[in-house]
PAGU-46947 format. One record per residue (C-alpha): residue in one letter; x, y, z. Coordinates in steps of 0.1 Angstrom, whole numbers, padded with zeros to 4 digits, always signed. Layout:
BEGIN
aXYZ...
This chain:
BEGIN
m+0841+1513+0840g+0858+1480+0834n+0851+1448+0853l+0876+1421+0862i+0864+1390+0843a+0893+1366+0847v+0930+1362+0856t+0948+1347+0826i+0978+1325+0829d+1000+1317+0799c+1012+1281+0797t+1026+1255+0774d+1002+1228+0785a+0968+1244+0793p+0949+1212+0800r+0975+1199+0825l+0979+1233+0843a+0941+1239+0844t+0936+1204+0859f+0962+1212+0886w+0945+1245+0895a+0910+1230+0895m+0923+1205+0921a+0941+1232+0941l+0911+1255+0942d+0884+1228+0945g+0871+1241+0912y+0859+1227+0879l+0870+1230+0843r+0851+1248+0816d+0861+1249+0780d+0848+1280+0762g+0874+1282+0734g+0901+1281+0761i+0904+1262+0793i+0889+1279+0823v+0889+1270+0860q+0858+1282+0879s+0856+1279+0917e+0830+1290+0942n+0853+1311+0963g+0877+1326+0938p+0882+1344+0905t+0878+1328+0871i+0912+1316+0858y+0918+1313+0821f+0947+1292+0808q+0961+1304+0775q+0982+1281+0755v+1015+1298+0743p+1046+1283+0727e+1072+1297+0750k+1080+1286+0786k+1080+1309+0816a+1112+1329+0817n+1111+1353+0847k+1095+1358+0880n+1057+1365+0879r+1047+1401+0882v+1012+1389+0894h+1006+1358+0915l+0978+1339+0932d+0974+1336+0969v+0957+1304+0981g+0942+1305+1016a+0944+1275+1039g+0935+1266+1074d+0967+1247+1077v+0994+1261+1055n+1018+1232+1059a+0992+1206+1052e+0980+1225+1021a+1016+1229+1008l+1021+1191+1012r+0988+1184+0994l+0997+1207+0965k+1033+1193+0963a+1019+1158+0961n+0999+1170+0931g+1028+1185+0911a+1036+1218+0928s+1070+1226+0943v+1080+1245+0975l+1102+1274+0968e+1105+1288+1003n+1088+1293+1036k+1085+1329+1046e+1078+1347+1079e+1075+1385+1082g+1057+1407+1108g+1041+1378+1125h+1027+1363+1093r+1040+1332+1076w+1033+1317+1042t+1048+1292+1018v+1059+1303+0983m+1053+1276+0958a+1054+1270+0920d+1028+1252+0900p+1038+1225+0875e+1049+1251+0849g+1069+1272+0874n+1044+1300+0881e+1049+1312+0916f+1020+1313+0941c+1016+1316+0978v+0998+1294+1004c+0987+1317+1032p+0966+1314+1063a+0929+1316+1054
């Protein structure tokens, strides 16, 4: 049986993107032949340097939990993310954002 060991994100500037995600997830950087963000409350995220830029919508995305979705979205925006849209469906609301390389992620109630 296989075990999930990491979520891998392709990027053109691995150090920059890993630094953003370490800040976003209150994690720390590790360099084991590639740049890894490790956090206490989440999965290991590996940043793989590739030459091409993101071209289409993500098929997999990260959800970031927050006590105050608006405040967290503002904090992440101040650190290089962008707000794509605010969503509400079935009594739930969340903010769809993009990291500094355009990878979509959601900020959701914790």
